[in-house]
N, C-alpha and C positions, 0 to 999 in steps of 0.2 A: 500285233494281232495275227492270229493264224488265218491262213487262207483255206477255204473249203476245197476239197477235191471234187471231181465231176459227180461223184455219188451224192454230194450234198453234205457229207460228214466232214468235220474239221480234222486236219492232220493231227492236231494235238487236242486232248480232252481236258486240258487244264485252263481253258478259257473261262474267265470269271463271268458270272451272270451280269447283265447290264442293269442299270437302274432306270427309273422313269417308265414311260409307256412301253419302251422296248423290252421291259422285263417280262411282259406277257405276250410277246410276239415271237415268231420264228421257231426254229427247231429247239429241242431241249439242249440246255447247256449245263456244265458243271456248276453247282450252286443253286439250280432250280429246285423248287418243291414240286413233286409229282404225285398225283393221286392215282393209285392203282386199284382197279375195280375188277373183281372176278365175276364168273358167270352167275353167282348167287347174290351179287350186289354187295359183297363184303369189300371194305375199303382199307387200304393201307396207304399212308402218306409218307414219302421218303424225300430226303434231300440228296440230289445226285452228287456223288463224289467220285472222281476219276480213280479207277483201280479198286473200288469197293464192291462188295457183293451183297445182294438182297437175298436173305434166307427165310424160308418158311418150311413147315413140315411137308409141304407139297413139292419142294424142290427149290432151286435157286437160279438167279441169273446175274450177270455182271452189269453194274451201272453203265459201263462203257457201251453196252449194247443199246442203251437208250440215248446216251449223249450224242447229239447230232441228228437223232431221228425226229421226224415231224410230230407235232402234237397230234393226238388222236391215233397214235400207233397202237398195235396190239403186239405184246411180247410174251413169249413163253420161255421158260427156262428148262432145267433138266427134268422136270416133271411134266405132267399133262395139263396143268392149269395154265390158262391164258389170262392175261391182264390187259385191260384197256388203260392206256396211260394218257392222262390229261393234267394240265395245271389246275390246281384247285381254285375255284371261284372265291371271292371274298366271303360269301355266305358259308362256304365249306370251311374256310380257314378260321373264322371267328368261333365256330362251334367245336373246333378241335384244338385250338391254340391253348397254351398254358394260361390259367386264369387264377386270380386272387379273388376278386369280387365276381358275382354272377354277371353274365353278359346280357346286353340288350339283344334280343333275338332279331334275326334278319327281317322278319315280318314287321317288327316295330321300327327298326332302323329305316326301312324303306318308307314307312309312313311318315317318319320325322322328316326325311329328306324331301319328300313330295309335298306334304301338307304345310311345312314351314317354308317351302319354296327356296331351298338352299341352291343358289345359282353359282356358276363359275365366277370367281373374283369376289364373292361375298365376304364380308367381315362378320365372323361368327364367334360368339362366346359360348362355351360349354362348361357346365359345372357338374362334377361327378364323373370322373374319367373311368373308374372301375378298372377293367382289364383292357380297355381300348377298343372294344368292338364298335360302339357308336362313333367314336372318334375317327376310325378309319373310313367309315361311310361318309362322314362329314368332310374329311380330307379329299376323298374321291370327288365329292360334289363341288367343293370350292376350287379344286385344281391347284396347280403350282403357283398361280398368280393370286390366289385368294389368301385368306387369313383366318386361322382358327386359334383362338386363345382358350385353352382348357385349364380349369381350376380343379384341383383335387386336394382334399384335406390330408390324406394319408400319403406320405412320401413313398412308401413301398408300393402302393397301388400305382402311383404315377410312374415309377420305375418299371413295373411290370407292363403297363400300357405302352410305354415308349419302346421297350424291348420287343413286344409283339408287333408294333407298327414298323419298327426297323426291319424285323425279319420279313414282313410282308412286302414292304415297299423297296427293300434292298438298300435303304439309306435313311437318314433322318429327313423326314418330309420338310421341304423348304417353307411350307405354309403354316407349320405347327409351332406354337409356343405353349409350353406347359408350366404352370405356376402351382406351387404347393401353398395352400392357404384357404381360408374361408372366403367364399365369393362375396358375401355381404360386406366383409371388411376390406377386401383388397381390390374389388372391381372399380370403385370410384376413383382410386388413384392410378389404376393400371390402364384404364381406357378413358379418353376424353368424352365429355357429355355429347350424346347424339351421334357417336361415331360408329355404332354397331348396327348391322342390318338384321341379325337374327340372334336370339338367345335360346339355348337348349338346356333345360334343367333336368337332371336325373339325380334326385336327392330326396332325403326323407321329408324335409319341410320347406318346399319351394316358396311358400308364402313369406318366409323370413327374409327373402332376397328381393322382394318386389321393388323396394325403394331403389336399391342399387341397379336393378335391371332397367327400371324406368329412366334412371339417370343416363345409362349408357346407350339405350336404344334410340335410333332415329325415329322421327314421326313416320308412322306406317310400318315400322319394323315389327317382326313377328316374335312372340314369346311362345315356346312350346315346352310343356313339361311332361315327364314320364313318372307316374306314381303307381304304387303297387295295390293300394286298397281304396275302397269307396270312401272311407273316412278321409283319407288324404285328398282325394279328388274333390269332395264336397268343401273341405276347408280352403283348398286352393281357389276354387271357383268363387267362394264368398269373399276371399281376400282380394281377388282381382276386381270384383264389383265395388268393394269398399274403397279401394285405392283411388279410383276415379280417373286414372290416366290410361286405362285400357278399354278396349271394346268388350262387348258381351262375350264371355268365354264359350268355346265349343269343346265338347268332350266326346270321346268314342273309344272303342277297343276293337281289335281285329282278331279274327280266328281263322286258322288255315286248316283245311281238311283235304288231304290228298285223295286221289282216286286210283283204284286198282284197274289196270288195263291189260287184259289177256283175252284176245279174241272177242267173243261175245260176252265174256264175263267182265262186264264193266260196272263197277260199284264203288261206293265210298270206302276208303280204308277204315279198318277197325279203330285205328288210333288217329288222333288229331292234335295239333298244337292249339290248345284252347286259350284260357285267360293267362296272359303273362304280365299285363299291366294296362293302365289307362293312359291315354294321351289327352292333354288339355291345352288349348291354344287361345291366344288373344293377340290383338295388335295394339301398338302404341298410338295413342291419340296425340294430336298436336297440343302443345301447351295451352291451357285455358279452354280447350274445346269441351263442350258438353253434348254428348250424342243424344239423339231422341231416346226417351225412356222406353225400354222394351216392355211390351205388355205381355203378361203371362196369365195363363189360365190353368187351374183355378186360382183365384186370388187367395191371399192369406198364407202363402207357402214360404214366404221369406224366412230366413234363419233368424232366430232370436238370440239374445245374449245367452240365454239358458242353453239353447241348442249348441252354441259355439263352445260353451264351457264343458258340455257333455262329450264333445269330440275327443278330448284328451283326458277327461276325468282327472284334471289337475296335474297331469304328467306331460312331459315332453315326449315327442315321437322318438323312439329308439328302435334298433334292430329287434330287440326282444319284444317290445310291445307290438311290432308289426309281424312277428312270427318269422323274421329273417334269420336263417341259420348263421351264426357268427363264423368268421374265418380265423382259424388258429394261426398263431405265430409260426408254428412248425410248417404249415402249408405255405405260408407266405415266403418263408426262406427257401423252400423247395422250388416254388414257382419262379422266384428271383433267379435261382441258379439256372432253371430251364430257359429263361428269357435273356440271360446275361445282363439283367437289369442292374 
């Protein structure tokens, strides 16, 4: 390992970036991802490589000028543009990383971690890995001593997610196991009964997995689902009630509106992150427990068999029926190349 000189910069710039918590501490190192922001808020994200040059039409600077510099430094190259250099946060990374499937937005991932009470050392099952955005938030929450078992039906999506996580964490996370397969079919054999603390479902038809989830969840464990439409939300809620092994479900959505701050010109931003999805949660009851019946007003609003049949109009939920834009095979191949998946 190279020794730093009195200026705080390493004698050699080929030092590899560390893994684990040290990856986000200390001066910039070769291999670090760095987010460059100019005076207009425009961002560029680069990976520092010794001897490489960052070029724009406004000038250029050497990566070596940043390697060894403290995070939060300001750098200017041959032009007049100055850049603030910071390591990207997880929320920055998931919105810019290569993706196959659509990502779970940071606002929803934060709600999942908080409202499902994902704690360090927790044993968590996730279904629907997508591009790995939510998986990385769950891994951050359970820590190196926790356990996250993620299930994904599509092998190429699992590979993209693993590549994105490997790039962010700097290694294969020690708490993460990824299985390719259908959760309802594979979970009962993959995890012992009552061994899982939390289950997170990001899938088209979470109601199809409730039996497998109830088998794996410990009494008091939390199930939280992320669904895109009100139709999915309603059917999931009624399935949880009909199952009898879960508490009364709670459902909500979150919206984020930024504010413009410029002297006395303080106002809401013109754009906001509105509806991205619904979250629904319930907790596993002890075997044989019958909770007090929840009273609802007005009476007579329970879903009938005719209502349930109308939810799907005789069809299964698919990407097309939910208005989800399909991901082409060509894009999947390109993203796999970008993530080295």
